[in-house]
N, C-alpha and C positions, 0 to 999 in steps of 0.2 A: 507619519508615513505607515505606508503598508507594509507588514513584515513577511516573510515567507512563510510562517506559522499562518498568517491571516489569512494571505492569498491561496495556500496548500488547500485548507477547509473548506474556504469562500468556493475554490472552484469546485471540490467535492461536492458539497452541499447543490450546486447546481445541475450536478449531474445525480446527485440522488440525495434529495431532499430527505428522504425518510431517515435518515442516518440519526442512530442514537449515540449515547455518549460513548460506549462499549466499540460504534464503529470509529470514533473521531480518535479515540485513543488506541485501536490497532493501527490508524492510518500512521498514528505519529511514532508509533512503536517500529513497523513498518521501515519510514523514514529517517530513524534513528540506528534501527538494529538489525536493518535488513532480513536475512533470511531467517534469523535469530534460530530456533528451533529446528528447521526443518530437515537440514542432511547430517543426520546422523548416521544411519546407516545406509551408504550409496543404491546399493541392488535394492531395498527397499522403495529408497527414495523414486529410482527411476521405473522402478515397475510401480508405482502410485501416481507417477506424474502419466504415462502411458495410459492406465485405465481411468484417469480423469480427464486425457485429452480426449480420449473415446468418445465420452461420455459429453462433452464441450461439444462435441461437432454434433452430435444429436440433439442438444437443449440451445436453449433461447435465452436471451435476456431483453426487460422490458425496459431496457434503454439502446440507444446507440451505443455501442461502446468505439472507442480507438483502440487502435492494438496498443498501442503506449500511453500511458498517462504520467507525468511528471510529479514526482511525489520528493523530489529534490527537498531537504534544508541543509543538511550540513554536507553528506555526498551524495554527489550525483545518482541519481534513482530513479529507474521506472517500473511502474505497474506495467506486466506484461499481461493482457488480456489473451485468453485462450482461443475464445471461440474466433474473435477478427483475426488472429493470428492464423488459425487451421485455414480460416476459410483465403487468406492470401497465400500461404506458406503451407499445407498438409505434409503429413509426414516429418515433421520439425523434432520432435522429442529428442532425440540425441542432440543437437542443436542447443536444443532448450536447458538439456540439463547439462552440457557443457558452460553454458553461459551463466547457470547456478553455478556450477562449481567455480568458476572463475571470480565472479561476486562473493562467495564466499573466504576466497584467497584473499582479494583485494582489500576489503573492506573492515575497518578495524569499529564494531559495534561501540555506541557509547551510550551508557545507562547516564551517566550524568547529561548529555545533550535531550534523551530523554524525558529524563524528570523535568529540564527546563522548559523544553516545550509543551509538556503538558500544564504546567502553571502557568506559559505564556498563556496556552488556550483558556484555561479556567477566568485567567483574570481579563480577556477580551470577551468571554461567556458573561461573567459578573457586569462588564461594558455594557451589554446588549449587543455586540457587534455582530453577533447573528441574528437572523429575525427567527421566530419562534424560542421555544423555550426548548431545551433540553431536560426533562424529567431524572431525576435520581444523582444528576452531578454533584453535590455533596457524598453521599451516600458511596456511589463511584469512588469518588476522589479517596475517601478514608478507606475503602479495601484497597486500593492501587499501595498506600502507604503502608497498611497491614502486609501486603505479599508482595514490598519491596519491585513494582510494579512489573507483573510477569505478564507473561506470553497470555493474549487473550484470544476468543474466536470472535466472530462476527455475531451483532444481534439476529434473535429469528428473526424478526421483521426485517434488515437487513438481507438475510440468507432468502427469506420470500418474496421479497419487492426486485433486489438484483441477481438473484443465481450466482453469485461472484463465483471467479474461475480463473485464477491469474497467477503469476507467480513476481515477484520482487528481483529485477536483475540490472547490474550495475549500467551505467549506461556505457562506458566502454566494454564492456562484454555485449552487450546487445550490439555495439556497433559492428564489432569484432565478429557475430555469429548471425546476424539480421541484416535486412534493409536500413543503409543507413540515411536515409530520408524520411525516416518516420519520428514522431517524436519533437516536442518544440520545448528548447530551453528556455526560461523565462529571466534573462540577466538582468530585467529591469526592477529585480526587488533587491533591496539592499541590504536588509541583514535578516537575518532568522527570528530573533526573539525581540 
């Protein structure tokens, strides 16, 4: 039986085959922890979002990006890609920021789910369930344990190949603030781990 962790990572590999272990971990982190560290100073966060949205309009991606990518494991979440969102709905920084605040308010991050998801991924990798081989898996796993599964950035390769520009938004907040027809929720996958 395919699990949500397996399906989530497989779907991302299809779009972004150059993902490294850091990028897989970041994906699992976002799926279990949501926004994590992002909103500490609201004014600064909104200013940074507006600046990133301006840059996103002028930048491009090496892949075709959907507006939303379903990154649900336990809690229903989207990765909302800024470039296609802005192409469809320009000048939406305020709405996106409100959706981020709503997500932070309604979601309860789960460190325990993150650890389970990570070790489920490691098991899948050790069983060769994904094509290719992620280098440094054991070394990176030890780093995560030693640092209690911290917030991480994307790998340099991921940033160079895919120029990521997105925000993590709960499905409920997205439906409230944006188009109700975007995204697909994968109900057919039975369990997360």
